[in-house]
N, C-alpha and C positions, 0 to 999 in steps of 0.2 A: 748597644755600643754608643749610640747617639746620646741616650739618656745619661750614660756614665760620663761622657765627655762634658755634657752640659752641667752636671752636678759638680764635676771637678772644676770647671771654669767658674762656677758660682762660689766655690770654696776658695779658689785661688785668688779671685778678685773680691775679697770679702767686703772691703770698704765700699766698692761700687755697688755690690749687691745690697748691702744694708741701706745705703743712701736711697736707692730706688725703692726698696721695700718700705722704708719710712715714708717716702712721698706718697706711695699708694695707700699705706695705712692711714695717713692723715685724710686723704680724699675719701676713702670708703668710710672711715670713722665719722666724718662730717655728714655724709649722706645718710648713713644709718642713724646717727644721732638725731638728725632732724626728724626722721620718720618715727623714732622712739619718742621724741619730744611731742610730736603731734598726738601719738597714742596716749601718752600720759596726760596731756592737757585736755584732750577731748573726753578722756575718761572722767574728768572732774566737771565736765560741762553740765551733766545732769544735776549734780548736787548744787552747783553754783547757780543754776537757773531757777531752781525751786526754793532756794534758801530764803528768799525774800517773801515767799507766800505766807500769809497768815492762816488761810483756810484752803485746804486742798480741793475739797468738793463740798457743795451745798445742795442737798436735796430739798427743794422748796415744796412744801405740802400745799396743794391748791384748794382742797376741800375745806369745808367749815366743820370744825370738830363736833359741833352739836347738831349737825344736819343728820336727822334720823329717818328721813323719808326714804323708803325702800319700795321697790316694785318687784313682785315675784310673779313669774309666768310659767304656766304649764299648758301643754296641748294634750287634750284627752280624746279618746275615741268615743263616738256617740252611738255606736252600734249600727249606724247607717253607712253603707259602703261609700268610701271617698269623701266622707264628711267628718271633720274634727271640730272640737270645741276648745277655744282659747280661754284660759282662766287667768285673769290679772288681779292680783291683790296688792293694793297700795296702802302702806301703813306708815305712821309717824312714830318712830321709837325714840325720838329726841325729847329734849327737855322743854321745847318751846313750840308754839303753833307754827305751822308752815303755811305761807301765803301763796296764792296763785298756783296751786298745785295743778300741773297739766300733764295728762297721760297721753302719750302718742303710741299707737300700735298699727303696724302696716304689714300685711302679708307680702311675702317676697314672690318673685316671678314663679309661675307654676301653681300658685295658691291664690284663691279668690275669696273675697268677703261675701257672705250670704246676706242678702238684703233683709233688713228687719230682724236680725238675730242678736243685736247688741242689747245688753241689759246692765244696768247699774244698780247694785244691791237689790236685784230681783225686779227692778222696774225697767220697762222698755226705754231705750234711748232713741228719741226722735232723730231722724236724719233726712235731709233734703234729698228727694229723689232716690232714697234708699242707699245713699252713699255711706261709706264707712265714717261714723261720727268721731272715730279716734284718729282719723287722718284725712279730714275733709279739706276741700279747697286745693288750689294749685300748689300752695306751699306745704300742704300736708299738715296743717295745724291740728293739734291734739284736742283732747277734751279737758276744759278747765273745770276743775272740781272746787275752786275757791280755796277757802282756808281749811286746813286739816289740823285739828287740835292734837295736842300731845297725847299719844296712846290711841288715837283714832285710826280707822281703816275703812277702805271701800273695796267692794268686789265687783269686778267688771267681767262679763263673759260675752263672747260672740262666736259664731260658727264660721268655718272656712271649708271650701271645697278643694280637695287635693287629689292629685292623680296617684300618688303613692302613699305609703304609710306616713302619717304625720310625724314630724320631728320638731323639737323646740326651735331649731334653726329656721323653720319655715316661716316664722313670724319675728319681726324685730320690733321691740317695744322699749320705751324709755319714759322717765318721769323727770320733770323739772319744776323748780319753784322760783319765786322771786329772789330767794336768798342764795341760790346756787348759780355758778357762772355758766355751767354747761349741763345738758341733760345727762341723767344717770341711767345707763342701760339696765334692763331687767336682769334680775338674778345676780347683780354685782354684790360681792361680799361687803360687809360693813367696813368703814374706814378704820385702818389700824391706828390706835392711839399713838401719839407722838413718842412717848417714852418706850412703848413696845416696838415701834418701828426702829428707833435708835438701837435698841437691844438686838434686833434682828440684823441690822446693818453692821453692827460691830462684829458679827460672826462671818461677814463676807471675807474671803481670802484676799489679803493685801491691805485690809483696813486695820489700822492700829488703834483707832478710837473713833467712836460715833457718839456725838453728844447733842441732845435736843436743845434748841434755842427758840424762844418766842419773843417777839418784839411788838409792843403795842404803843401806838401814838396816843397821847393824852391831850385834850383841848387846853386852851389857855387857863391858867389858875386852877389846876386840878390837883396839885400837890400841896398839902398844908399840914399844920400842926398847931394845936391849941387855938383853933379858930382863925389862925392867920394863914392865908394862901400865898404861895410863891407866884409872882406874876410871870407869865410866859408859858409857852407850850412845854410839855414834858414827854418823857418816854418811860415805859416800864418794861423790864426785861425778865425773862424766866430762864434760868440755867442753873446747873449744879456747881458746887464748889470745885469739882475737878476741872470744869471748863475754865474757871478763873485761874486755877493754878497752871493750866496748860498754856494759857495766853498771858504772857508777861506784861502786855500793855494794860491789863486790868490790875491796878495797884490798890490793895487793901491797906488803908491808912490806919484805921483803928478798928477794934472789935474782931468779929469773926463771922463766918457764914453759918446760918442756921436755917433749917427747912421751914420753920414756922415764922420767920421774921424777915425783915427787909434790910438791905444795905443801901444807903442813900449816897448820892454823889456829894462831893465836898461842897459844891455850890448850893445844893439843897440844905445841907447842914448849916452853912453860913447864913443863908437867906432866912431860914426858919429858926435859927439858934437852937438846934437840937443836937443831941449826942447819943451815944450808946445807952440804951435803957429807956429813952423817950419813945413817944408814939408818933408815927407819921400817918396821915390820912391821904387816901387816893379817891378822888371823885371820878367814878367810872362813867363810861358813855351812856349807860342805861339810867343814870341819875342816882345810883346808889353810891354810898360812901363806905369804904372799908377802913378799918383801923389796924395798923400793923406795928408791932414792936420793932424798934431799930436795934439791930445787932452789930452794926458796923458802918463805917464811912469809907468811901473809896474814891480814887482818882480815876475817872473814866475818860479824861480829856484826850488821851492818846490811844484809846481802844478802837483801833480800826476794825477789829473783829465785830464790834457791836454797831458802829456808826457808818460803816461803808454801805453806800446805797445798794439795794437789791433791785432797783427799778431800771428798766431798759434805757430810759432817756438820759439818766445820769449814773449809769452803772459804775460801781467802784469809786464813786466820788465820796470823800469823807465829809459827812454832814453831822457835826457834833451838836448835841442837845445838852446844855449844862444841867438842866433840871431832870435828873434821871433817878430811877429807883430799880433795884434788882431784887428779885425774889427767886425761890426755888422753882424748878419746873413743875413740881406737883402742886404748889400753891397757885401758880399761874393757871394751870389747867382747871383747878377746882374753883377758884374764886374770881379770877380776872377774865379768863376766856369766856365764861358764860355771860358776863356783863356785855361784852361786845356782841355776842350772838343775840342777846335780849334786845339790845339797842337796834340791831339790824332788823329783827323780826317784829318787835312791838312798836317801837317809835319810828323805825324806818327813816331815821334822819342821820345816821352815822354810816358813812360810805367807805371808811378805811379799816377793813378788818385787820387783825394782827397778822404779822408775818410769822409763819411757823416753819421751821426748817430743822434738818439734822445736819450738823457740821461734821464732816468726815476728815480725819487725818490719816493719811496713808503711811504704810511702813516704807519710809523713804530709803532706808538702808537696803531694802530688798530690790530696789529699782536698779536696773542694769546701768552700767556706766555709759553706755552708748545711748544718746538721747532718742534715737529712732526706736531702739528696742524698748527703752523705758516708756516711750509714748504708747507703744503697742500694749505694754503691761497696764498702764493707767487707763487706757480705753477699755481693756478687758474688765478692769475693776469697775469702771463706770457702767458697763453693760450689766455686770452682775448686781450692782447696786439698784439699777432700775428694774431688775427681775424680782426684787423683793416687793411684794404687794404691787404687782404690775397693773392691777386694775384701777389704781388711783390715778387721777389726773395731775400727777406731780411732774416737775421738770427738774433737771439737774444743771447746776452751774459747775462745770468741770474746769476749774481754774488751773489745775495742775497740767491737764492735757493741753490746754491752750498755751500755757507757758512752755511746755516741752515741744509743741509744734514750732514755736519760734526758735527754740534751742536747736531743733533739728536743722533748720535753715542756717542758723548761726554756726553750728558745728561744721556743716559742709563748707560755708564760707571761710571759717577759720582754717580748715585743712588746706583749702586752695591757697589762702593767704600765706600760710606757713610754708607750703611747698614753694611758692614764689620767692619767699624770703630765703629759702634754703637752696633754690636752684643756682644762684650765683656761686655758692660754695661748691656745688657739684661741678659746675662748669670750670671753676678754678682747679678742682682736682684733676679734671681731664686735661686742662691746659698745662698744669704742672707735670702731669705724666708725659705729655707730648714734649715738653721742654726737656724733661729727664731723658726721653727717648733720643732726642737730638744729641745730648751729651753722651749717652750710653753708646750711640752709634759711632761717635768719634773714638771711643775707647776700644771698639771692636773692629776698627778698620784693619789694624795690623793682623789680628787673628783671621779675619775674612780673607785677607790677601794671602796669608800662608796657606789657608785651606784651599784657595783657588789654585795656587801653585801645585799643591799636592793632588789636584784633580777633582776637588769638590765642585759639583754643579750648582747652578742657581737654585734648582729645586731643593737640593739637600740643604743649602744655606737657609732657604726660607723655612724648611721644616725645622731646622735647628733653632731658628729665630722664634718660630711659633711656640716650640716647646720651652725655650728659655723665657719668653714672655709669660707663658701660662704659669710656670712655676713661681716666678717672682710675683705676678699679680695674685695668684691664689694665696700665697703666704701673706702678702699685704692685706688682702681682703679679709682673711680670717682674723688677723690681729686687729684690723680696723673695726670689724664687727664688735669685738670685745671692748675696744677703746670707746667706740660710740655709745655702747650700752652703759658702760661705767661712767662716762661723762654725763650722760643724761640722768642717770640715777643720782649722781652727785648734785646736779642742778635742781631737779624736781623733787627729789626725795624718794625713798623706797616705797612709801605709801601711795604716792601718785601713780607710779608704775604698777604697783600691785593691783590698783583698781582697774587697770586696763585689762582687756580680755587677752587670754593667752594666745588665742588664734590671731588677734590683731598684732601682737608683738612678734609672733612667728612669721606672719606675713610681711611685716616691716623688715624683719631680719633678712628674710629671703629676698625681698625686693631690693633692699638697700645693698646687700652683698652682691646680688646679681647685677644690678645697675652699675654699682661701683666697679665691679670686676670687668664688665663689658666696656664701660667708658674709659677707665684708666688703661685697661689692657689693650683696647683697640688703639688708643692714642699712642701708647708705647710701641705697639707693633708697627703701625703705619709709618711712624717717623723713622724707626729702625729699618724698615723695609726699603725706604727710599735710598738709604745708604747702600744697601746691597745691590740695588738696581743701577748704581752709578759707578763709574771708575773712581779710583781713590783720588787721583789728582783733580779730576773734575769736581768731585764732591767737596774737596777742600777749597777749591777756588770759589765754588758757589757759596760756601759757608762764609767766606771772607768778604766777597765783593758783591755778590748778586742780591738784589732786593728780594724780599719774600714775596710769595704769590699774592697775598692780600694787598701789598703795596703796588704791585704791577697792575692788578685789576681794579685799583682804587676802591676796594671794599669799604674802607673807613669813610670815605666821602659819600658813598652810596648809602651806608647805614645812617649817617647823620642827616642826609636829605630825607630819608624815610621817616626818621623821628620828627623832624620839623613839620613835615606834611601831616603825619598822624596827629601830632599835638594840635596843630591848627584846626584840623577837622574835629577833634574831640572837644576843643574849646567852643567851636562854632555850634556844635550840636548839644552842648551842655552835658557831655557824657560823664564829666567828673562829679556832677551833682549827686547821682545815684538816688536812692530812696531810703530814708531812715527807717529803722525797724520800730515796731511797736508791739509790746506784749498785750496791750489793751485791745488792739485790733487783730491780734494773732498774726502779725506780719513780721517776717524775718527781714533783717537788713539786706538791702540790695546793693552789693558791692560789684561794680563793673570791673571784675578782675582781669578781663581781657586787656584793660588799659595798662596792667603791670608789664605787658610786653614792651611798652615804651621805655620804662626805666632800664629794663634789661638791654634793650637795643642801645640806649644812650650810654650805658655802662661799657659795652663792648666797643661801640663806635667811638666814644670819647677816648678810651684807652688807646685805640689804634691811631687816632688823630694825634694824641700826645706822642706816640712812638714815631710818627711821621716827623713832627717838629724836633724831637730829640735827635733823630738820625740826621736831619738837615743841619741842626746846630753842631753836632759832633763832626759832620763831614767838613765843615768849615775850619775845624781845628788843625787839619792836615797842613803842616808848614810848607810842604813841597820843597822847592829849591830856594825859598826866600832866605836871604841872609840877614840875620838880626843878632842881637847881643843877648838873647835869652839864655839862661843856664841850660847846659846839655841835658840835665835830668828832665827839665820841663819840655824841651824840644822832643825828646824821645817819648815822653808821655803823650804829647800832642800827636806824634807820629803813630803811636800804637792805637790811640783812640780814633783819630781822624781817618785812618785807612781801614778801619773795621767798625763802621757805625752801626751796621744792621744787627750783628750779634748783641751789641750793647742795647740797641733800641728794642729788640725783641725781649730781652730780659727786663728792660725798663717797663715795657708794656705789661708784663706779668706782675711786676711790682705795683704798677699803676692800678691794675685790676684789684689787687689785694687791698691796697690803701683806700681805694675808692669804695670797696665793699665795706670796710670797717668804718669809713666816714659816713657812708649811707646808713649803716646800722646805728651809729651814734646819733646821727641827725634824726632818724626815724624814731628812735627810742625817746630822745629828749622832746620831740614834738608830740609824740603819743602821750607821754607823762604830763606834759604841760597842758595838752588838750583835756585830759581826764581831770586835772586839777582845776582848770578854768570851768569846766562843766559842773564839777562838784561845787565850786564856789558860786557859780551862777544859780544853781538850784538852791543852795543854802541862803544866798543873798549876801553873804559876807564870809569872813573866816569862821564865824560862829553864829549860831542861831540859838538864843537863850529863851527858854520858856519856863515860866514859873508854874509849879505844880498847883492844881486846883485846890483851893482852900488853904493855901500856905499863908502864914502870917509872920511878919507884917506883909501886907499885899503891896506890890509895886504898882505905881500909876505912871502915866505918860511923862511925868516930870522927874522920874527917878533914874534917868539914864546914868547920871554921875555916880549912883550907888554901885554900879557895876564896873566902873572904870578904875584902872590902876595903871601902874607902870607897864604891866604885861598886856593890859587891855586899854589902850589909850582912847578908843572911841566906841560909843554905843548909841543906838537910836531906837525909839519905840515904833512899833507897827501894829495897826489894827487891821485884821484881815480874817475873813471866813468865807466859805463857799456859800453861795446863794444868800448872802446877808443883806442884800438890798433888792429893790425892784426899780429898774430904769424905765421911764416912760417918755417916749418922744411924741411928736405930733401925730404919728402914724400907728405906733404899736408900743408894746411894753414887754419886758422879760425879766425874770430873776437873774441876778448877776453877782459876780464875786468882786467886791469893792475893797480896795486897800487904801487906808489912810496913813500917810507917812509925813514925817517932818522933811520937807523938800531939801533943806540944806544938809541935815544929818544923813538922809538917804543918799544924796548925791556924793557925800564925802566917803561913805562906807561901801555902798553897793557897787558891784562891777558893771556899770552902765556902758552901753555901746550905742554910739550915735546912729548906727545903721538900723537900730531897732525902733527908731522914731521916724515918722512919716513927715517929710518936708520940714524937718527941724533937727536940732541937736538935743541931747539929754539935758544939758545945762539950761538951754533956752526954754525947753518945755517945763522943767521943774520950777524955773524962776517964775513962770506965768502963774502956776497954782500957788506959789508962795506970795506973790504980790496981789493976787485977786482972790478974795474969799469966796467968790461964787464960781470959780473955775473948776473944771474937771477934765482930766485926760481920759480918753476912751480908746479901747483896743480897736484896731481896724476891723476885726471880725464882728465885734458888737456894733460898731458904727454902721456896718453894712446891713446887719439884721434890723437895727432900729431905723435905718434909712435917714441918718443924720450926717452932717458934715461939720467941719470946724466953723464955729460961730453960731451953730444952732442951739436952741434951748433944750433943757432936759430936766424932768422932774425925777428926783431920787428919793425913794422911801428908805431912810436910814433905819438901822436897828430893827430890821424886819422881824415881825412875829414876837416882839418883846413889848413890855409896858412903856418903853421909851421910844418906840418907833415914831418917826416924824418925817414929813416930806419937806425937802428943801428944793429950791429952784436954782439950777446951775446952768452954765453954758459951756459948750465944748470948746477948749482952747488948743487942742492938739490930739494927734493919734499916735499910737504905738503898736508894735507887733508882739513884743514880749518883754517882760521885765524880770530882773533877777529877784530871787527870794520867794517866788510864787510858782512852784512846780505844778500846782493845780490849775494855774492860769488866772491872771488878774484881768478883769473886764473893764475896770474903771479905777482911777486914782484921784484922790483929793488931798488937800492939805489936812494934816492931823488936827490943826486948830479949828478948821472949818467943821470937822466932825465933832470936836469937843464942845464947840459952841451950840451945836444942835442937839447933842445927846449928852445927858448928864454923866454917863459912865466914863470914867477916866482910866479904865483898866486896859492895857495893851494886850494883844494876843501873844506877842513875842517881841524880843529885842534882837536887833542885828548888831554885831560887834566885830571889830578887827583886832588881830594880834599886832604886836609891835612891829614885826617884820614878816615877810612872806617866806618863812622857813618853818620846817617841821618842829624845830626846837622852840621857836617862838610860839607856835600853836600849842604845843604841850604846856608851855609856861602859862599861856592864857587860860587854858582849861584848868590848870592847877590853881590859878588865882581865883577863878570863879567857884571852884569846888571847896576852896579853903576859906577861912575867916577873912573879912567879915561877910563876904557874899554868900557863904554857905548857909547862913540863917534864913535865906529867902527860899530855900528848897527849889533849886533850879535844875532843869533838865537841859543838857547842852548837846547840840548837834554841831559837827564841824565839817569843814569842806573836805576833810580827809575821808570821811565815812558816808557822807550824804550824797551819793550818786543818785540821779533821777531814776526812780523805780521803773519807768517805762522805757529806759534805754536798752539798747541791745546788750546782751551779755558779752559780746565781742569787745565792748569797751572796758572790760576788766581782765583781759587776757594777760598772761605772763610773758610780755614781750621781752623783758629784760633777760629772762632765762634763755630764750632763743638767741638773743644778741650775744650773751656770754658764750653760748655754745659755738656760734659762728665765729666770734672774735678769737676764741682760743685756738680753733683749728686754722683760721686764716693766718694768725700770727705764726703758727707752726709752719704753714706753707711759705710764708715770707722768708723765714729762716732757712728753710730747705731750698727755696729758689736762690737765695744768696749763696748758699753752699754749692749748689749745682753750677752757678755761674763761675765761681772761683775754680771749681773743679774743671770746668771747661777751659778756663784760662790756662791752667797748668798743662792741659793737653796740647793747646795750640801754641804755647809760648816756650815749649821745652828747648827747642834749638836756640831761640833768642836768649833765654835765660842762661843756657850753657855758654853761648858765645860771649855774652856780656861778662859773665864771671871769669871766663878764660882771659878776657881783656883787662881784668882787674877791677870790674865794677863792684862797688860796695853792696853789701847785702841790704842796707837800708834804702838804696836806690831801687832795687827790685821790689822791696816792700812798697815804696812810694808809687811805683807804676801799677802794682796790683791794687793798691788803695785808690788810685785815680780812676781806674776802670770800674772797680766795684762801687766807688762813690758816685760815678756818673749814673750807674744803674739805680742805686738806692735813693740818692737825692733827687735825680730826675723823675723817677717813678713816684716818689713820695710827694713831691711838689705838684705833679700832674694829677695824682690820685685824689687830692683833697677837693679841688673844684669839680672833678668828675663825680665824686661821691655826693657833693652838695646838690648837684643837678639831679642825680638819681634819687636822692632822698626827697627832693621836692616833689617828684612824681609820686613816690609812695605816699607822702602826706596828703596830696590832693585826692588820690584814689580812696583814701579812708575817711573822707568828709562825712559820709552818712552815718558813721559810728557815733557821732557826737552831736550835742545840741548846738554848740557854737562851731563856727568854722575853725578847724585846727590851725594853730599858728605854725610857721616854719621856724624851728629853733635849731640853730647851728652851734653846737658846743665845741668851739674851736680848741679848747683845752683837751677835750676828749678826742678830737680828730688829730691833734698833734702827737698824742701819745703813740698811736700805731705807726705814724710816720717816723717818730723818733726810734721806736723799736726796730723798724725796718732798717734804718740807717745804722743803728748800733749792731744789728745782726750782720749787716754787710761788712762793717768794720771788723767784727769778730771773725767772719769767714775769711776776710783778706789776711788777717793775722795768722789764722790757721793755715791758709794756703802758703803763706811765706814760710811758715815753719816746716811744711812738707817739702817745699823746694829746697830748703837748707839740708834736709835729711837725705834727699836723693843723691846718689853718686853720679858723677859726670857721665859715665857710660849710659846710665838710664836716661839721663836728660838728653843725650845726643841721639838716642834711638828714635827713629821716625814713628810719630804717633799715627 
């Protein structure tokens, strides 16, 4: 019977029911939408984090391909009880003699060496005091057999005394040579050839491709043609055509890849004046010269796959060698690798063996969307990779697992961040439900009174209220779940949500619906229950005159005080600084998300303080018994507003919360986008970074900036820069360094310089010093510390290091800096471009920095179009822009889809604002029924009633909107400061007032529309209904 009564009541008061259901739908929809958004966004975190990787894994082969020295061990029975014989056979199956061949063999505990039993090739081995000659001395030094020729072998035997049956594990033996890094255990299988190893690794589950790569360093003037040698060091690579096709940074300019020929770099082709069909010579480390036909020319200048350092000291540093030659893997193994081994064994004067590795590309589509699960997958692949030929002393560079480990931390931080960004919406939903509960309670007073007269007890009323609330909340939650999913699908796209795991989506659906159901339902129930617990007249009087509980307890002032104290402590401790993430160091970004409690507290506290001021201001509007000449319409409006300030203030507080949230999101988004743009521009060095392709003709020099300028590209400046291109020498030490040579005036005009990046100086003053002094150099603070120099000290700089033009110049330090734009690899020193040009004959810049006409995307597109079209197109330019060139070592959090979440929050928040305005007007109709009826009976015009409704609604909408903007700016400021570690530069606070005014305007318009609707409803009701006690 109770359920039937509740259902009938819901149908009878359909508008009230629908209004409440819509409010709950919006709240639950927002909470579910945020959770779905997080699932969809983190589902793409795996692919986003690994997209920039050029090589997923690298198995570096430690051994020397031609090392054929092997040790075979057996333990035989001698026929004598407890005595066995160890037989060691050391042989050289390699192509070259092995030097300093040393055999070490030592019985393990429980096994002892029998004195005088050791023989070498049938001859007794002398031993001091009868000790084991194969492990003599405290260090256990082995037996040095000297040089072992190719094909040679030795047989060593000795006897051991054992307690049990002899096993091979009873004795540990190994062999080493001067050519091997570490001893080779006995009975180890022969090293697997690189091509064969690659083929085996390609069969590992999860590996999409495995390709051999060999890299050999060539001494100065080793590459030539027709008797002419190209000055400078060189490199020779061995890889297959498929490797080049897979890595787009290797650009074949002319010709083709052939297994019996060489592809030379554009710089080699220009220097030696050779083309396809000619012959190139390589002077190899063993003194031999090989002749190779040229089948093509290529641009290797951007091939990070080939020139990224594999050494620990400068791992992943791009170190380009212009003079480079590429051959097939087979040709490298047959003709080039033996030369390095020969040099190492015969001449023993070449200490840089080739790098041999297998580059692995994983099946990225098979990786799980969740970074933690994907990390587990890649680590399993890494383990399987190292299980292939596990006896080799190889090591693995697991780049993809390192990147995913950072993505795991970033994903967790992103989830917490988005939850914090979504929490205000969830709180708004609960507050809106509470406000709706207050209004709903007013509509139910008459029904409750009638039920009390008919004998209903308080317990029955509470049971009916609980059932009533449950039905409304359940309906709103189900609809809200669907609305939240559809809204997120629209924003992210079906593909993003499809990548998310079904279990994650179901969990989010259950959690969002349950949390929304509990939050909104509880708020709705508690506010309605208070009405049941009070007498009707007492409740009404409290609603009109009594200040709310938060005002009586001064909760607003308490929250503001806590925020001020918390902010002061955080600033004192430097808590906002956090720790930036680094893929290189495998470190995720450290966001102190606990600090996000401060903006949430500021949001609530600021809105309550605003409500306090609004109520105080409205209370002063009560004209009382003052006699003045104001129009009656205005005096009645003052009377209505001034005697009922708290209902208006409470509604205004809700509007303040909504507008503040929208202002916060607009401020946060604008600041986030601006910070990303500034970081990208700082990494690029300008709007555009223009690099001429290697070998392009005509070649641009440092005086050709004007050839790139146009109306769309008004400024350009040349830059000479490379990693480890100089050696800096102070009075105490020296070190290779990255030197940049710039035109001080052009660089200052184009690059986004910041004075805080210069020590005890400004950017303009520091650059003017190197412009006016040809012997001046700016030094990074880190390099100055290493070299132990200060401003004013002298420095020797070896320019054009390892080239035919290298030259030492004497400079003095005129200033220090911490970082400079345009050099994401890090610049250690800066000099005037003309100083470099006077010392080094080369006039070719490494790149140009250029700016678009304005700082807009349209102007940037126009600039790119101008450089790609005539006449600049004939220079064969590669263009990087600030829009795409984010620093590769930045956290993946710096590329999150913040705008999508903002759109989600904003849409639902604006819906809440409209609903709040409607609820306020609906409440007005309940409380003003007698007044409106009396005024109409006395001949009051309809437009006067409209004026009064508009006045009260306007006080709510305008007051809340005006208060919400500053509260939102304060809240946004906190959010921006918490996210500092995401970016290279300190993120700026950008307040888009136009974007902030839009929600304020929407709230005001929604309030006006609600007032008009309320007036229309008043006009439709008959006098008897209006006179009935609400």
